[in-house]
Structures are given as C-alpha cells and as structure tokens.
C-alpha positions in Angstrom: 0.4 16.6 -9.9 -3.3 15.4 -12.3 -5.8 13.6 -10.5 -8.3 12.3 -13.5 -11.6 11.5 -12.0 -13.2 9.9 -14.9 -14.9 7.1 -13.5 -16.3 9.9 -10.7 -17.8 11.9 -13.8 -18.9 9.6 -15.3 -22.6 7.4 -14.5 -22.8 3.7 -13.9 -23.6 2.3 -17.0 -20.3 4.2 -19.1 -18.2 2.4 -15.8 -19.7 -0.7 -17.0 -18.4 -1.0 -20.2 -14.9 0.5 -19.5 -14.9 -2.1 -16.5 -16.2 -5.4 -18.5 -13.2 -6.8 -18.2 -12.6 -7.2 -14.2 -10.6 -9.4 -12.0 -10.2 -11.6 -9.8 -13.6 -12.8 -8.3 -14.8 -9.1 -9.5 -17.7 -9.3 -11.2 -18.2 -5.8 -13.7 -20.8 -5.4 -11.6 -19.4 -5.8 -8.2 -16.1 -3.5 -9.5 -18.3 -0.7 -10.8 -19.8 -0.2 -6.6 -17.0 -0.8 -4.7 -15.3 2.0 -7.3 -18.2 4.0 -6.6 -18.2 3.7 -3.0 -14.9 4.4 -3.0 -14.9 7.0 -4.2 -17.1 8.8 -3.1 -16.0 8.5 0.3 -12.4 9.6 -0.8 -13.8 13.2 -2.2 -13.8 13.6 1.7 -10.4 13.4 2.7 -8.7 14.0 0.1 -8.7 17.5 -1.6 -7.6 18.6 -5.2 -6.8 21.9 -6.3 -9.4 23.7 -8.2 -12.0 21.9 -7.1 -13.6 23.1 -3.9 -16.3 20.1 -3.1 -13.5 18.1 -3.0 -11.5 17.3 1.5 -14.8 19.3 2.5 -13.9 17.4 5.8 -10.5 18.2 6.3 -11.8 21.7 7.3 -14.8 21.7 8.1 -15.2 17.7 10.0 -11.6 16.7 11.4 -13.0 14.2 13.6 -15.0 12.4 10.5 -11.2 11.9 9.0 -10.5 8.8 10.7 -14.0 7.6 10.6 -13.7 8.2 6.6 -10.6 6.8 6.9 -11.9 3.0 8.0 -15.2 3.3 5.5 -12.1 3.3 2.7 -10.5 0.2 4.2 -13.5 -1.8 4.6 -14.1 -1.3 0.6 -11.0 -1.9 -1.0 -10.3 -4.9 1.3 -13.9 -5.8 0.5 -12.6 -6.4 -3.3 -8.8 -7.2 -2.2 -11.0 -10.6 -0.4 -13.0 -11.1 -3.0 -10.4 -11.4 -5.5 -8.8 -13.4 -3.4 -11.6 -15.7 -3.1 -11.4 -16.8 -6.6 -10.2 -20.4 -7.1 -7.2 -19.3 -9.0 -6.4 -16.1 -8.2 -3.0 -14.6 -9.7 -0.5 -11.6 -7.6 -1.5 -9.4 -11.1 -5.5 -10.1 -10.8 -5.1 -9.1 -6.5 -3.2 -6.0 -7.9 -5.7 -5.6 -10.4 -8.3 -5.4 -8.0 -6.6 -3.2 -5.3 -6.4 -0.3 -8.5 -9.4 -1.2 -10.2 -11.1 0.2 -6.9 -9.3 2.8 -5.6 -8.7 4.4 -9.4 -7.2 7.4 -9.2 -7.3 8.1 -5.1 -4.0 5.7 -5.4 -0.3 6.7 -3.7 1.1 5.7 -7.7 -2.2 8.2 -9.3 -1.8 11.5 -11.1 2.2 12.2 -10.1 3.2 12.7 -13.3 5.4 10.2 -15.3 8.0 8.5 -14.9 7.0 8.9 -10.8 9.0 6.3 -8.8 7.6 6.5 -5.6 6.2 3.5 -4.7 5.4 -0.8 -6.5 2.0 -0.7 -5.2 -0.5 -1.5 -5.1 1.2 -4.6 -3.9 0.1 -8.1 -4.0 2.1 -11.4 -3.1 0.9 -14.9 -3.0 2.6 -17.4 -0.8 2.0 -21.0 0.7 2.4 -20.9 4.6 1.4 -24.0 7.1 -0.4 -25.5 4.2 -2.8 -22.5 4.1 -3.0 -19.7 0.5 -2.3 -16.5 2.3 -1.8 -13.2 0.5 0.3 -10.3 1.6 -1.9 -7.0 -0.1 -0.2 -3.8 -0.6 -1.5 0.4 -1.1 -2.3 3.7 0.5 -5.1 5.3 1.4 -5.3 9.0 0.2 -5.9 12.2 1.9 -4.9 15.8 2.8 -3.7 17.7 -0.7 -2.0 17.1 -3.4 1.0 18.6 -3.2 2.0 16.5 -0.1 -0.6 14.0 0.5 -1.3 12.5 4.0 -1.6 9.5 2.2 -2.0 6.0 5.1 0.7 3.0 3.5 -0.2 -0.2 4.6 0.7 -3.5 4.7 -2.2 -6.2 5.0 -2.6 -10.3 5.6 -4.8 -12.6 4.4 -5.7 -16.2 4.5 -7.8 -19.2 2.6 -8.6 -21.8 5.5 -11.2 -24.5 4.3 -12.2 -22.5 1.1 -12.9 -18.9 3.5 -10.5 -16.2 2.1 -10.3 -14.0 5.2 -8.2 -10.9 5.8 -5.7 -12.0 9.1 -3.7 -10.1 10.5 -2.6 -5.5 9.9 -0.1 -4.4 9.9 -0.1 -0.3 11.6 0.4 2.9 9.2 3.8 3.8 9.9 4.7 5.2 6.3 3.0 7.7 6.2 2.6 10.9 3.8 5.9 8.8 2.5 6.5 6.5 -0.5 5.8 2.8 -0.1 7.2 0.0 -1.4 7.3 -4.0 -0.2 8.9 -7.0 -0.8 10.0 -10.0 -0.2 11.9 -11.9 1.1 13.3 -14.9 2.8 12.6 -15.5 6.2 14.9 -16.5 9.4 12.2 -18.6 11.1 10.6 -21.2 9.6 7.0 -21.4 9.8 7.4 -17.9 8.5 7.1 -15.0 5.4 8.7 -11.8 6.0 8.5 -9.1 4.2 10.2 -5.6 3.7 8.8 -2.0 3.7 10.2 2.0 3.1 9.3 4.7 2.6 10.8 8.2 2.2 8.5 11.2 3.7 7.5 13.1 1.1 8.7 16.8 0.9 11.2 16.3 3.1 14.5 18.1 2.0 16.2 15.6 3.9 15.2 12.1 2.4 14.7 10.8 5.5 14.7 7.3 5.0 12.4 4.0 7.4 12.6 0.3 7.0 9.8 -2.0 8.6 10.9 -5.8 8.4 7.3 -7.9 9.2 7.5 -11.4 10.2 3.9 -12.9 9.6 3.1 -16.4 10.7 -0.3 -16.8 9.3 -2.3 -15.3 12.8 -0.5 -12.3 13.3 1.5 -9.5 12.5 4.9 -8.8 14.2 8.4 -6.3 13.5 11.4 -8.1 13.3 13.5 -5.1 12.9 13.8 -1.4 11.5 15.7 1.7 11.0 15.1 5.3 11.5 15.7 8.3 10.0 17.9 7.4 6.9 19.2 10.9 5.3 19.1 10.5 2.2 18.8 6.4 2.4 18.2 4.2 -0.4 16.8 0.5 -0.5 18.6 -2.7 -2.7 17.3 -6.3 -2.5 19.5 -8.7 -4.0 17.9 -11.9 -2.9 19.1 -12.8 0.3 20.8 -10.4 1.0 19.5 -6.1 1.5 22.4 -3.1 1.0 21.3 -0.1 2.5 23.0 3.6 1.6 22.7 7.1 3.8 23.9 9.3 4.4 25.1 9.3 8.5 25.9 12.7 9.7 24.4 16.2 7.7 26.5 18.4 10.0 29.9 17.0 8.3 31.0 16.6 5.0 31.4 13.7 4.6 30.9 10.0 2.8 27.5 8.3 2.4 27.5 4.3 4.9 26.9 1.3 2.7 25.8 -1.1 4.5 25.5 -5.0 4.0 23.0 -6.9 5.6 22.3 -10.4 5.3 18.9 -12.4 7.4 19.0 -13.6 10.5 16.2 -15.2 12.9 16.0 -11.6 14.6 15.8 -9.9 11.3 18.4 -8.1 9.8 23.0 -8.2 10.5 
C-alpha cells in the first residue's frame, strides 16, 4: 500500500492552489484548514513503513488513540456539515468534501489501482418526513498500513429551519474491515433504510458481517443483522438482497445462496 502524503508536505499556499475548486459549502481556505488539521491528527494514529514519525502514540501512548479518533471525527463531521449546509448540495459534492478532508488517510486510498474493498466515501441525500437528510459513510484509519485498524461509520444529518446538524450515528461495527453502504427501500413508512456490509481485512476465510440500519429522522437503529458468513458476498437489485457464502467450512459443501426480500422486520 502506498499513501501519498502530498498535502502533508506542501505549504498551505501550495495546498490552496491545488484546492481552488472546492466542494459544496467549503471555501478553499476552509478545505485547506480542515485537511491540514485532519492530516496532522491522523499522522499520530496511522503508521507507514519507513516513516518513524507516524503512528508514534500507538506504541508510546495507546490510551490517546480514542481521544485522537474523536478529534478526527469532529474535524470530518464539521466538513460534512458545512458541505451539507450549502444551498443546493449534491451527493457528489458531499463525497468530494469527505475525500477532500481525509486526503490519503481514507480506506479507499493507497491500496493500489483496482482495489475494490469499499464504496466509501458514501453520500446519499434524501427527503424524510418533510426534512432534507443526508447519510454519509467513511472510515477512520488507525494502526498500520498492512492490516489497518479502520473504524467505519455511517452518519445521519438533518436540515431543519435552514440549520444542518448531525442527528444520529451508528457505532463502529465494521472494524478492520472492508466497508460498503447502499440505500434500499424501507420496510416501514417514515423511515429510510441503509444496508452496510464488510469482510474483515486479513481474515483468510473472508467472514462477512451485515447490518441493516433504519433512520426515522431522529434516531438510527439496527433492524436486521448477520455475522460470520465465510467467503460472503452481497448483491442488491432493487428490493432484493442476495447473499452467497459457505455454510460449513469443515465440509466440502456448495455455496449457500439466499434471496432475501424486504419486510417490516428486516430481510427475509
């Protein structure tokens, strides 16, 4: 894996020149400031081979890691909120804002061309119960570049009375994992549903975890979940979710194929 720390090495004036076209409601100065702040923080908790200055607190002060993680989340969510607050935000602008703040400290960066372990940063604008809402997904990078201790999140934002705010967040249930998110039709009125899934990075049996989240405009809940599905794969087509996995690793059995449909209590 190669992480190109261009924005960590350039002076702020040079970064501003690169970032002249900024996404959403972020000015060039705001993007430059957020990206520099985020990169300086993430250097403390993410280690690259050949760079002894990076990831130092992992060994010297591991108790500081959760503190830095919270600070990283604060910076990133500040950028997302600002982009969402623009007069006419788009999904693409929100994704660009997340990418702009994280730079190469992202799950999608540095794994080589063609790595398909995530569709984050993810952004989906939608209307719910008369409010404009946003679902935004991303991963915070920690640990080392070989098998990163990534912490993945799905956030929900709401715009009411021209004020945008972070309304609800999922837990980091996808740790050191690939991470995918997709909206699916909701099984209950007054909610928006999102399916998230991932495979533990470095697990030779590729065990899949899945969560189906429901957001009602105020809070988020887990509607349905599956864990420990060896060599699992997910496909979504409209309101149909298909799972393929190996049911019994100790026996030479064919892959299990499940076709699941949306129901009020999740997927059946």
